[in-house]
VOPA-153704 format. One record per residue: y, z, x of N, C-alpha, C, CB in turn. Coordinates in steps of 0.001 Angstrom, whole numbers, plus 500000, padded with zeros to 6 digits. Glycine has a CB too. Layout:
// VOPA-153704
YZXYZXYZXYZX;...
This chain:
// VOPA-153704
517482491304497437518579492096496898519859491297497027518702493463497623;520629491237495944521859490454495939523048491362496230522044489730494585;523974490882497049525230491584497248526324490543497446525150492563498463;527562490996497457528711490102497567529630490584498681529478490021496226;530433489654499158531430489988500170532750490324499490531613488822501175;533413491340500019534703491742499476535694491915500618534577493049498651;536906491405500417537974491588501416538536492997501292539110490525501233;538604493690502398539076495071502392540049495272503558537879496071502488;540606496472503611541401496896504766540773498155505345542896497146504370;540649498194506648540107499351507326541200500032508135538932498954508225;541224501361508064542189502139508825541591502476510184542594503430508061;542188501933511242541740502195512604542951502464513489540909501006513154;542863503599514186543942503962515109545297503990514424543983502994516272;545293504470513162546547504629512451547097503351511853547547505201513354;546363502234511925546862500971511381545802500324510510547282500015512511;546231499600509480545324498894508590544993497506509150545937498776507184;543683497167509079543229495870509556542394495202508462542411496016510872;542622493905508214541795493214507215540346493080507714542388491809506898;539394493162506785537981493052507127537207492580505904537424494406507644;535943492324506120535052491917505029533899492908504966534523490450505232;533579493355503776532508494333503578531534493798502527533087495721503144;530230493956502776529218493628501783529153494755500752527829493402502454;529264494389499475529214495381498405528089495023497436530577495466497661;527602496044496775526487495868495845526958495171494579525847497222495499;526131494260494068526451493575492825525895494366491655525893492136492826;526764494684490691526364495385489480526232494378488354527377496497489112;525093494408487672524758493359486711524394493983485364523592492486487237;525309493915484363524947494395483034524094493339482320526220494729482203;522905493719481909521967492793481276521720493241479843520630492718482070;522224492457478900522026492753477488520619492362477083523067492020476616;519940493262476428518530493069476112518367492917474603517675494252476642;517873491732474206517623491465472797516122491239472622518451490230472292;515510492059471771514056492036471594513730491710470145513420493394472006;512928490663469962512543490211468614513771490010467731511584491226467956;514825489443468332516050489158467605516949490349467372515716488567466318;516641491478467975517394492705467739517984493228469038516502493770467096;519279493512469059519904494084470244519338495475470488521445494138470090;518801495678471702518120496935472001518927497813472943516762496660472601;519409497243474039520085498048475050520816497119476014519074498958475812;521682497700476805522279497012477944521864497768479200523847496925477815;521107497098480053520634497705481292521623497364482404519192497214481651;522132498376483054522995498161484215522095498186485439524141499250484313;522008497034486137520985496890487166521470495979488279519688496346486565;520602495731489229520832494701490236520218493402489718520220495110491631;520765492249490115520397490995489438519139490302489921521495490058489563;518389490871490862517221490171491400515964490539490623517035490498492888;515051489597490483513720489804489912513757490665488648512809490449490943;514572490229487682514696491022486456513423490948485612515897490542485632;512546489979485871511280489950485133510452491205485422510475488686485497;510429491659486701509740492907487023510393494088486313509733493140488540;511722494122486342512458495226485729512162495311484239513963495062485960;512234494176483540512041494184482097510599494528481725512423492831481510;509644493959482448508241494273482158507975495763482354507302493441483057;508515496326483429508344497749483666509047498601482622508850498104485034;510223498152482175510958498870481135510121498966479857512305498172480843;509564497831479429508748497836478207507480498663478399508381496396477799;506918498606479596505703499382479876505971500870479794505148499032481254;507051501314480413507316502739480511507939503317479247508213503005481679;508476502447478372508946502925477076507847502894476022510126502094476612;506669502368476403505568502315475454505675501184474459505481503594474723;506535500191474723506682499046473824505637497965474105508084498457473952;504980498024475259503954497043475623502869497754476410504558495861476450;501628497423476117500498498026476818499923497121477888499421498388475839;500304495841477879499859494882478891500829493717478892498394494395478621;500715492860479884501580491687479931501356490765478746501357490929481216;500161490805478170499878489968477005500742490345475809498412490073476630;501260491573475787502131492000474685503525491396474793502233493517474655;503855490813475961505151490147476149504915488657475950505774490451477580;505264488145474777504967486751474450505890485776475159505062486541472963;507155486143475307508102485290476031509213486147476590508678484183475114;509774485680477690510864486405478350511803485368478945510325487394479458;513002485290478414513988484334478925515253485045479339514307483269477879;515798484668480476517011485293480991518087484230481175516733486031482328;519234484443480574520397483584480800521328484333481748521126483213479442;521305483928483007522062484656484027523562484548483798521715484134485414;524026483396483279525468483195483095526054484162482077525748481766482660;525271484466481037525769485339479972525205486755480062525432484746478622;524367487015481056523798488350481198522989488765479991524885489351481439;522124487844479512521366488092478300519884487848478546521873487208477155;519056488773478113517604488601478163517078488566476739516920489743478984;516416487453476406515778487292475101514278487498475277516087485883474481;513737488475474554512332488824474721511648488828473359512180490201475417;510431488308473347509615488360472138508368489178472451509241486920471634;508200490308471726507036491165471873506083490963470695507461492642471982;504804491197470943503817491080469876504088492083468764502411491279470429;504356493310469156504556494363468166506034494502467824504001495697468678;506307494969466636507684495233466241508121496592466775507835495177464705;509383496701467088509923497970467551510082498929466373511273497758468266;510016500241466630510255501206465545511630500996464932510125502651466063;511732501289463637513004501097462932514100501965463525512844501409461445;513750503218463837514743504156464338514407504517465774514810505422463454;515302504190466655515160504562468067516321505468468424515118503300469002;516030506575469062517069507503469469517170507493470983516784508928468942;518103506693471506518201506581472963518734507852473587519086505414473346;518266508136474779518777509238475587519286508655476890517681510326475841;520557508886477214521099508382478472520469509137479625522640508513478509;520061508400480653519478509043481820520571509503482754518519508098482544;520194510377483664521140510839484676521154509870485839520786512258485160;522169509984486653522178509195487887523056507976487778520783508774488249;523252507317488916524102506148488969523405504980488291524463505802490419;524202504077487710523633502970486969522927503507485740522667502154487846;523677504196484841523073504896483711522144503982482944524147505446482783;520950504440482698519960503661481971519642504316480655518694503490482792;518582503841480005518218504337478692516751504716478691518515503291477603;516434505858478125515053506268477930514861506553476450514694507517478804;513887505909475822513616506146474415512522507184474206513230504856473741;511593507277475144510549508298475065510988509506475871509184507755475581;511258510599475191511784511793475835510733512436476725512272512791474791;511157513215477732510202513882478613509198514762477870510942514714479614;509556515255476655508610516079475906507353515291475534509275516630474643;507453513981475530506308513130475201505479512806476445506786511833474538;505736513546477517505040513308478775503524513275478595505415514375479785;502925512206479072501466512114478984500848513081479986500977510656479247;499870513831479542499268514859480396497829514531480748499331516212479713;497440513252480655496063512872480952495666513233482383495875511382480725;496660513231483283496346513482484688496214514975485007497415512867485568;496623515835484055496588517270484341495143517727484536497262518074483198;494892518461485588493554518942485878492746518028486775492825519147484617;493264516840487091492549515942487997492542516528489407493194514532487998;491455516310490124491356516769491498491934515689492414489878517097491877;493058515970493012493733515006493881493935515611495255495084514569493280;494012514739496250494233515215497611495030514172498379492886515516498325;496101514618499018496959513735499807497191514375501169498317513463499078;497447513561502179497706514079503522499187513928503857496835513345504574;499700514864504633501098514764505056501315513535505925501523516026505814;500292513125506664500414511914507478500718510705506610499132511673508281;500039510600505457500272509447504585501690509469504027499251509424503435;502232510653503778503611510772503307504601510276504355503923512221502940;504428510735505586505355510345506640505222508855506961505112511184507901;504004508314506846503818506875507032504575506100505962502323506512506998;504444506512504695505131505830503610506639505957503751504683506383502268;507118507107504218508552507288504443509063506298505485508851508731504889;508321506145506592508747505192507626508765503770507077507816505272508853;507744503424506274507682502075505737508794501837504724506323501822505097;509109502839503920510217502719502974511532502542503714510283503949502057;511731503310504762512961503209505553513103501829506181512984504283506645;512009501289506686512045499949507270512406498895506240510705499614507899;511907499058505023512167498070503968513596498163503433511177498257502820;514157499372503440515412499614502726516637499242503554515502501067502316;516720498021503990517857497580504796519154497653504011517635496161505298;519142497307502732520349497347501932520823498786501748520112496683500574;519897499701501610520263501105501431520996501617502660519016501963501157;520549501184503822521193501638505059522532500959505277520287501379506251;522684499710504804523870498940505169525117499382504432523633497489504911;525004499721503136526217500135502445526021501344501539526742498998501641;524845501923501494524645503185500796524727503112499292525622504150501265;524864501911498720525014501796497280523742501428496561526048500800496967;522637501355497244521377500919496649520343502026496758520864499633497327;519628502245495661518491503155495684517231502365495979518359503921494344;516315502983496668515051502335497002513907503249496601514977501990498515;512769502638496332511576503397495971510358502602496399511534503704494443;509269503310496619508021502663497033506854503393496408507883502637498578;505783502653496191504514503233495772503488502895496841504068502703494358;502679503878497212501685503659498255500455504516498018502275503956499627;499523504422498960498339505268498945498123505809500353497084504483498441;496950506323500636496686506910501947496814505881503070495295507529501970;496693504595502729496759503556503742498156502972503922495805502463503398;499126503408503116500482502928503302501079502280502071500514501968504419;502140501516502278502968500971501206502257499862500448504275500452501769;502362499912499109501819498871498237502920498074497568500913499481497183;503975498757497102505062498112496370506394498710496804504868498265494840;507439497889496760508776498338497159509792497746496201509100497930498632;510842498516495859511887498014494965513222498639495333511540498310493489;514305497895495040515666498386495230516485498070493995516315497767496492;517434498937493677518321498702492541519480499671492647517570498866491179;520561499376491908521682500309491894521339501574491116522918499644491294;520356501506490226519921502676489471518570503150489958519863502366487980;518456504432490243517190504924490784516071504843489754517344506359491268;516406505026488452515379504878487415514929503427487316515908505366486051;515843502479487575515474501058487529514443500710488607516724500179487700;514505501406489752513538501086490811512120501353490344513832501899492080;511933502417489555510589502730489075510149501729488010510537504160488515;511075501307487150510748500249486185510302498987486908511959499942485279;511007498647487981510650497446488751509245497581489354511689497196489874;508945498747489906507622498964490494506526498857489437507559500335491180;506791499438488265505805499388487187505568497953486727506261500251486007;506639497169486627506494495774486215505777494937487250507841495174485934;506135495106488517505481494325489574504001494682489663506171494565490935;503675495964489481502268496367489506501482495673488399502144497891489366;502101495483487249501454494737486161501162493306486580502334494744484903;502184492633487099502032491236487491500970491079488571503363490675487980;500915492024489493499966491937490603498663492683490327500600492479491862;498558493257489143497361493983488718496939495047489733496217493007488492;497905495889490097497650497008491001497552498281490163498775497131492092;496429498967490258496213500216489539497007501325490219494702500573489480;497880501993489473498754503024490040498210504442489859500121502930489411;497000504569489318496424505894489119496294506635490449495055505783488435;496849507847490501496766508749491657497517508237492889495319508974492017;498381507250492730499146506751493866500320507686494168499653505320493589;501009507420495291502167508203495715503439507430495396502093508536497231;504433508111494868505745507524494614506760508174495534506159507693493129;507543507351496229508602507864497085509918507227496676508297507591498580;510957508045496554512256507552496120513353508083497026512527507948494667;514414507296497155515541507723497985516470508666497235516321506514498473;516359508705495895517296509489495100516707510776494558517799508669493970;517528511468493797517133512735493194516021512488492176518348513433492524;515082513432492082514008513345491091514421514152489866512647513863491675;514571513452488727514934514120487486513850513891486442516298513618486972;514061514407485239512988514428484242512496513043483867513453515137483006;513409512068483719512938510745483298512091510078484374514120509853482947;512368510374485649511545509839486725510134510421486656512183510139488093;510036511720486394508722512356486291507962511822485078508867513889486197;508663511664483943508011511168482733507431509774482964509004511143481559;508192508908483620507713507555483902506547507577484886508852506691484456;506667508406485917505596508488486915504300508983486284506006509413488069;504411509975485391503219510517484740502557509463483867503575511750483902;503354508662483175502792507599482345502001506607483194503905506871481581;502413506400484437501719505473485333500506506097486007502672504969486386;500347507417485883499230508087486538499516508507487962498044507204486525;500795508460488375501184508872489731500793510333489950502719508674489959;500269510643491141499830512002491422500752512784492338498485511966492016;501649512083493047502573512766493962503902512029493961501988512845495407;504978512772493845506334512218493917507042512872495095507129512451492575;507673512055495934508407512577497086509792511959497122507648512294498406;510753512736497569512140512274497635512786512738498928512944512780496426;513755511964499374514538512370500534515494513510500198515315511183501080;515722513710498875516671514738498467515985515705497508517927514106497809;516726516287496563516200517403495781515745516963494394517250518493495656;514841517727493772514516517539492361515349518466491493513023517781492114;515386518183490184516031519095489248515033520159488806516592518328488026;515550521218488194514672522303487755513698521832486684515497523474487227;514177520964485775513304520465484723512261519495485270514125519787483640;512620518756486303511640517868486943510498518692487551512322516997488039;510835519820488152509806520693488729508882521206487622510456521886489493;509465521619486498508659522138485393507724521058484841509569522674484273;508223519837484706507395518754484185506267518402485149508249517522483909;506547518425486447505497518158487431504408519227487367506092518092488849;504810520457487157503820521523487011502916521247485812504515522893486854;503505520830484688502734520554483484501799519361483675503671520301482312;502272518347484403501531517086484521500551517070485686502494515942484669;500500518134486473499589518155487619500040517284488767498231517727487192;501350517045488875501911516179489916502467517037491049503020515255489333;502109516705492272502707517357493442504102516785493655501821517159494720;505086517652493767506481517235493914507001517670495281507362517830492779;507481516697496044507989516926497397509476516598497434507210516072498441;510274517458498035511690517196498231512078517308499693512521518150497400;513240516767500005513791516824501366512765516363502404514259518253501692;512157515234502118511200514627503046511989513855504100510186513687502294;512087514429505273512897513840506343512232514127507677514353514394506322;512119513093508508511482513265509798510065513737509629512258514236510656;509776514955510125508459515566509958508552516823509099507843515903511326;509617516922508292509834518107507463509757517741505990511191518755507782;509393518722505159509338518526503714509337519868503020508097517710503311;509617519857501711509530521039500873508656520711499669510942521521500431;507739521613499311506815521389498207507253522244497017505348521721498628;507430521616495849507930522312494676506858522558493626509052521537494071;505773521794493650504715522000492657503376521549493223505032521237491349;502312522193492799500928521878493162500743521648494671500471520646492402;501084522659495480500940522507496938499491522356497383501552523697497641;498531522796496548497125522722496938496631521279497080496272523455495922;497378520315496543496950518917496607497420518219497885497468518163495395;498167518908498741498676518296499969498005518925501176500208518445500067;497328518085501984496722518525503236497723518289504366495374517773503509;497962519309505156498859519173506298498031518668507475499574520535506640;498284517438507873497544516799508970498548516381510030496709515562508465;498411516937511202499401516699512252498831516003513473500015517994512669;497503515790513504496888515196514693497008513684514659495415515605514805;498053513150515255498240511709515296498117511183516733499607511334514703;497562512001517621497363511540518987496313510444519026496956512701519896;496482509544519965495502508472520108494235508996520771496088507306520923;493159508296520532491857508683521061491749508165522485490696508136520174;491548509070523433491539508690524843490168508164525269491937509882525714;490174507207526173488950506724526782488127505784525932488126507856527149;488697505299524838487978504391523938488910503252523544487456505145522670;488397502034523540489143500861523082488771500538521639488869499643523996;489683499915520923489404499423519583489140497926519633490572499738518627;488103497478518957487728496064518966487604495566517530486395495845519741;488260494455517232488174493814515913487432492497516067489596493584515291;486367492327515307485618491082515335486211490105514319484118491337515044;486738488984514812487361487986513934486767486610514166488876487944514155;485529486564514620484940485279514974483902484772514013484343485367516298;483748485434512850482718485001511910483024483650511290482552486024510823;481974482979510803482145481653510214482522481721508735480873480846510381;482363482883508105482750483077506701482150482009505794484270483070506568;480883481692505986480268480613505210480227480919503723478869480349505709;479858482164503367479761482504501952481134482603501303479011483811501777;482149482998502067483491483091501515484104481713501331484376483943502413;483834480796502258484412479459502161485765479342502825484532479062500733;486289480459503350487557480455504087487535481635505038488797480526503119;488483481664505985488520482713507001488843484054506346489560482378508101;487903484990506379488095486281505717489257487067506311486825487103505806;489475486932507603490518487732508248491904487429507704490501487499509737;492072486228507118493391485793506658493612486051505178493577484327506943;492635486625504484492785486887503057493870487940502831491444487348502441;494726487724501839495790488708501583495334489834500687496987488033500963;495815491032500984495625492186500116496733493189500411494212492827500320;497342493720499377498397494728499516499511494246500447497809496043500043;499889492980500316501038492470501036500809492052502471502066493463501017;499569492050502948499282491629504320497861491078504382499461492814505323;497512490475505518496168489948505689495188491075506012496146488884506796;493917490802505755492903491797506084493061492280507527491499491219505868;493171491336508449493179491694509871494433492484510232493085490434510742;495541492259509518496754493031509784496536494512509435497947492455508980;495856494754508318495559496141507931494637496800508963494906496185506521;493595496069509381492659496634510351493372496926511670491472495676510582;494179495976512130494890496172513400495831497385513319495692494898513770;496572497518512212497515498637512089496801499974512218498256498571510749;495628500083511628494893501338511705494365501602513108493747501330510716;493832500567513750493290500755515095494399500980516114492447499549515502;495536500314515961496635500481516908497193501897516878497744499482516609;497066502572515726497522503956515632496511504924516252497775504328514172;495291504460516498494236505324517013493945505123518494492987505100516235;494085503888518998493666503559520357494816502950521152492476502596520329;494832503217522462495883502633523296495582501184523672496067503461524556;494348500737523414494008499327523612493256498824522387493157499127524906;493734497706521841493043497028520754492818495581521169493853497116519419;491612495101520962491221493734521325490738493020520069490107493733522433;491125491772519923490574490926518868489641489920519512491703490210518056;488389489900519062487436488911519558487508487702518649485982489487519619;487968486586519167488154485381518369488114484150519254489476485440517598;487595483074518715487654481785519396488818480943518886486341481029519213;489659481543518019490850480861517493492053481790517625490644480432516001;492483482097518831493556483086519028494881482678518403493761483325520497;495085481373518187496358480924517622496573481454516202496418479398517620;495500481833515514495627482360514155496275483744514141494257482424513487;496234484425515280496691485813515340497766486007516405495516486743515617;498521484958516671499472485029517791500535486097517590500142483686517988;500850486432516306501902487423516069501403488856516186502504487215514703;500083489063516318499549490416516489499608490771517971498081490525515942;500317491824518335500593492114519756499442492806520473501823492974519869;498339492090520657497229492646521425496477491517522113496277493463520515;495535491878522966494760490887523711493717490240522808494083491533524933;493583488914522928492543488183522210491556487623523226493154487042521333;490273487846522978489254487387523925488219486553523177488574488592524649;487628485544523838486617484701523176485213485273523355486670483266523729;484285484689522617482876485015522835482455484576524236481981484339521760;481675485385524905481064484977526168479801484159525870480726486224527055;479032484626524889477913483847524351478469483118523123476648484773523982;478911481904523312479708481210522296478909480983521013480209479869522840;479546481362519884479020481081518543477592481577518365479076479593518263;477312482789518865475975483370518721475973484533517726475457483847520083;476971484568516857476981485561515798477687486858516150475601485862515405;477530487862515254478256489121515403477859489876516654478030489992514201;476584489789517062476162490486518269476923489963519488474649490330518476;477131488653519552477902488075520657479345488565520624477864486538520595;479900488740519416481257489269519312481349490704519804481738489189517881;480367491526519410480341492918519891480224492941521412479161493706519249;479342492115521954479155492053523404480456491712524110478081491027523763;481165490710523599482411490298524250483460491402524192482956489027523598;483580492057523023484567493123522892484294494284523824484610493616521477;483029494713523898482667495820524779482830495419526243481224496273524508;482457494187526572482562493686527952484012493634528416481930492291528066;484910493168527545486320493023527920487109494326527820486971491982527049;486583495326527137487314496584526956487567497262528293486539497529526027;488736497848528439489068498520529703488447499912529778490589498620529868;488036500461528636487438501792528614485916501708528550487972502596527426;485252502831528780483788502881528833483160502758527451483332504174529487;483931503028526422483424502928525063484374502058524234483262504339524427;483824501440523187484637500618522288484205500878520853484511499105522636;485172501192520007484896501280518578485059499884518005485844502313517860;484007499368517373483973497985516896483992497973515378482723497242517431;484847497124514802484942497012513352485139495551512979486099497885512798;484645495164511812484816493801511339486193493580510759483768493467510312;486649492332510817487978492007510300488031492036508778488408490644510798;486877492104508112486849492103506652486639493503506099485755491175506146;487038494519506866486904495916506440488284496575506487485879496694507347;489159496264505507490566496686505607490832498139505298491382495872504704;489804498900504860490042500284504462489498501274505491489411500552503103;489674500945506753489224501817507826489886503193507674489548501195509217;489079504251507710489597505609507587489839506193508976488620506502506781;491087506498509336491345507092510653490547508368510886492821507386510809;490409509198509854489665510455510004488199510175510307489788511317508730;487632509159509659486236508821509904486050508243511303485736507830508853;486987507395511734486908506829513087486959507938514126488052505821513328;487841508910513932487928510035514877486599510801514926489085510995514478;485988510974513768484715511702513719483622510948514478484282511929512258;483586509629514330482591508818515036482832508877516543482632507353514542;484092508708516930484415508666518361484208510025519035485861508208518559;484290511103518263484095512438518832482654512635519312484454513514517798;481744511741518933480332511843519319479979510890520463479438511554518115;480981510441521198480748509438522248479719509881523282482046509118522946;479603511183523508478673511671524528477253511871523996479183512972525099;477012511508522731475705511752522140474736510579522276475870512089520699;475223509424522722474321508283522854475047507056523371473666507970521523;474284506020523675474896504751524079475585504097522889473837503798524676;475020504314521699475543503737520466475624504836519415474654502552519971;476817505070518862476995506019517764477073505195516485478288506922517960;476056505355515634475850504441514513475917505177513175474504503728514653;476933504895512353476980505500511021475862504950510133478351505249510366;475338505818509302474306505429508340474844505736506957472943506175508604;475289504699506231475836504887504889474716504850503863476894503809504571;475077504968502593474076504897501540473438503521501448474693505263500215;474054502521502078473512501158502085472697500855503336474637500156501966;472719501761504303471977501535505535472868501619506757471296500194505494;472392501073507884473165501112509130474468500316508996472325500559510299;475507500791509697476816500131509687477199499755511119477905501054509048;476554498728511698476826498370513096478187497728513315475767497439513590;478858497301512233480199496751512373481268497798512080480375495556511450;480884499049512220481831500163512110481274501279512990482029500642510595;481059500945514273480300501836515152480917501891516546478841501379515243;480442502853517330480944503073518683479891502626519703481316504567518894;480275501716520604479372501166521606479846501540523005479268499637521463;478915501957523848479224502206525248478904500979526087478450503423525763;479540500874527232479237499757528138477781499809528618480193499778529349;477166500976528478475763501085528840474857500234527944475334502531528777;475403499751526825474631498875525932474603497423526434475220498921524513;475488497055527348475652495650527717474378495016528284476760495523528724;473650495651529198472436494998529711471430494666528607471770495888530746;471241495594527673470296495353526586470791494232525670470073496641525776;472098494206525390472667493133524572472440491778525242474177493370524337;472723491705526543472596490431527259471146489965527321473159490560528674;470234490910527420468817490544527472468385489858526173467948491792527729;468761490414525024468335489798523759469106488513523483468523490781522595;470376488462523879471150487228523677470601486106524555472649487466523988;470228486425525777469627485412526662468315484884526075469376486005528073;467650485732525313466385485317524696466594484592523373465495486524524475;467869484380522993468176483666521762468074484499520503467285482512521637;468032485812520648467951486707519495469359487163519110467038487933519804;469720486938517840471106487149517425471312488392516565471586485952516677;470253488976516051470420490131515165470974491329515945469072490502514496;471928492013515351472566493136516036471548494206516400473668493738515163;470594494440515525469640495527515771468615495191516850468919495873514491;468657493965517370467622493525518316467555494384519574467867492088518710;468663494999519971468672495759521223468602497267520993469918495425522020;468563497713519750468654499145519465467531499946520119468634499374517970;466339499341520199465214500099520744465293500270522259463918499419520383;466292499623522886466442499721524333467560500688524751466715498348524908;468254501254523782469354502178524097469181503453523285470743501525523804;469955504459523655469931505724522923470905505640521754470288506921523855;470379505711520541471187505591519328471375506972518701470526504613518314;472635507340518461472957508592517760473418508233516355474062509421518526;472581508504515357472905508171513978473701509303513325471622507887513179;474650508904512458475397509875511654474911509717510222476969509659511766;474304510737509632473728510597508292474793510442507209472859511797507977;474412509852506064475374509577504992476116510802504494474674508943503847;475407511943504382476061513127503819477214513612504691475050514248503638;477130513425506000478248513806506875479418512851506705477801513832508347;479136511570506579480188510580506394480891510756505060479616509181506496;480123511092504028480690511203502687481588512416502536479589511261501664;481460513384503419482391514514503378483803514065503735481932515624504335;483905512998504530485205512454504919485617511318504000485173511970506367;484672510463503674484950509261502876483940509216501724484867507947503761;484184509990500644483183510128499580482772508813498941483702511036498521;483714507871498829483412506599498180482963505519499173484629506116497417;482893505884500454482469504949501507483302503665501514480993504600501331;484602503821501264485495502654501274485597502041502667486891503047500776;485454502883503698485583502388505072484596501272505367485382503523506062;483408501345504744482351500383505051482379499174504120480997501058504970;483345499145503225483382498057502253483860496780502929484297498414501059;482985495795503004483382494516503581483250493417502530482527494185504829;483812492272502829483930491198501850483226489960502388485420490894501528;482288489436501625481547488253502061481668487069501120480111488596502225;481973487309499844482020486227498858483332486278498084480820486317497888;483726485165497456484930485189496608484826486228495497485172483810495998;483623486405494935483459487385493874483776488798494367482039487327493322;483305489132495575483587490455496137485078490620496412482784490674497430;485724489544496831487162489604497113487951489871495835487640488294497767;487638489134494754488361489342493502488076490727492931487985488263492482;486859491212493112486538492558492663487329493600493449485038492818492799;487461493374494754488223494290495599489672494367495149488151493854497061;490230493232494784491627493191494342491786493635492899492186491794494506;490662493977492233490738494436490859491053493340489888491749495499490736;490593492100490199490943490973489372489736490373488665491618489932490200;488634491121488589487458490561487952486798489558488856487815489922486630;486080488611488280485321487660489078485907486271489046483909487613488609;487009486094488349487574484752488230488439484388489393488363484630486977;488906483134489455489667482664490596491146482988490533489499481208490730;491617483595489425493046483822489276493483485023490096493409484023487806;494520484860490929494974485937491805496088486760491200495430485374493112;496735486262490191497826487009489586497765486858488082499187486536490125;498248487883487392498254487814485942499251486775485475498577489177485334;499032486144484298499981485170483808501326485816483609499495484540482516;502345485192484096503697485733484005504364485228482734504532485347485250;504943486119481925505685485641480772506746484645481218506327486815480011;506917483603480432507819482531480844509227483037480957507761481369479870;509858482749482078511236483195482311512092481957482496511340484149483561;513130481846481668514030480714481743515367481172482313514214480063480356;515943480359483096517283480643483602518243479696482891517364480478485173;519171480271482134520083479437481371521506479567481838520000479775479926;
C-alpha cells in the first residue's frame, strides 16, 4: 500500500506544533479499452493489474484472463491502455457507486446472478472470527490513518486473499483480479470488508459465487434485499465475539468451543523423504503459506503442546514449538510416530502428516474424544485406515519398539499387539463429508490438482503484459 508524508500542525496543550503525518495516496487512473475512453477509476496506486482484471471480470467484460490480450499502465500519466478480445457494447450506462473513492458499475444490481440461490451452504462463527482477526492483522494501513478500506476472502480454514484501497468497492475488484491470477475458486467463500455493504458490493460478490458477506459496520436496506434474493448470508457489526445476521441465518453455525484439548499433545511428522514429490512436501506453498504452517496453526489452536518430528529442524526454526529427531533414525513414518509419542509430555498424542493441510478441528476433537476407547484411535476413511491422522497412546510404545527393533517399518506392523478403536467412514463423513482432512500430497500431479491448476507445472496463470511508462 502506497502512502505519502505530509507536513502538518498538531494542536497540543493549546499550542500548534509542526509534525509529519502519513496520508493516503489517491490515484485517478484513466481507463482506455480498445482505443475507447471507458472510465476514470479513483483508486490506490499499488497492484493495479489486480484491480483492472477484477474490474473487467465483475463488469462482465472478460470471462477469463485470456480475454485480456494486453494491459499497459503509464504511471506518470495515470493511464491504463487495455486490449480486450471482445468489443464493448456501443451504449454503456454507468451508475456511480456509493462510498468513498466513487467508482463505476455498468451492470446494475438488477442483473444480479442468482445461480447460487438455493445452494446448501454452512459456515461457522469460529471461521468468521478467525477471518476477522486475520483481516485486522493485515490491515495495518487501515489502523494507522483510517483512510484505507480493507477486505479479505477466506474459507473455514482462514484467509485466502487480502486487499486494501481508498475505495471499498475497489477492494473487491482487487480480490477478484488476484483470484484470477492465482486461480483460486471463490465459489461459496466468505467475504469480509471493513466498510459498509451496499448493493454494488452484493452484486459483485454474487457474481463471484460468494456465500457469506460480513462487515464491521452496517449494510444498506437494498443490500439486505439482494442478499435474500441471492441466497447470501449477510453479517453486520462483526466485532470481537459479537455479530448481527441480516439474511439467511440458517447458514451460520454458532460454534463457541475453542478450548484446547487437555491431556493430549499434537505431533506433526515432517521427516519423510518425499521421493515421489521430488522436493520437501512440508515446504510446498498453498494459500499464502507452507503446508506445515497450515498444519501447525490448526494443531496449535487445539493442543497446548505441539511437536514437529524432523531431522532437519533448521527448516522450521520460525515455528514456535519443540522439534525432535527420530529415535530410530530414517526408519520411515512408524519411526516418526514413535518419536513423537515418546517425546510427548502427555499420555496421548494426535499424529498428523505435514502434507495434510486441511486438518478439520471438529474432526480432531471427535477423534480425541475417544481416547479412552483404545491404545490407538484409528479413523477409517473411504480409502482405508488413516494412521497419519490418528490418536496414539504411550501404551503403544512397547509394541512399536518391538517391530522397529525387528526391522519392520510398516505402520500397521504393531496393530495386532494393541487395542485399536476404529472410527467408521460414515461417522467421519458426518463431520467432513468430502474427507478433505485425509487428503495428502505425494506427487507433483496431486499438488497441482490440489491447487486447482490441472496437471501441468505452471503455478500461476499467464499475466497480461503490464508496462510501466
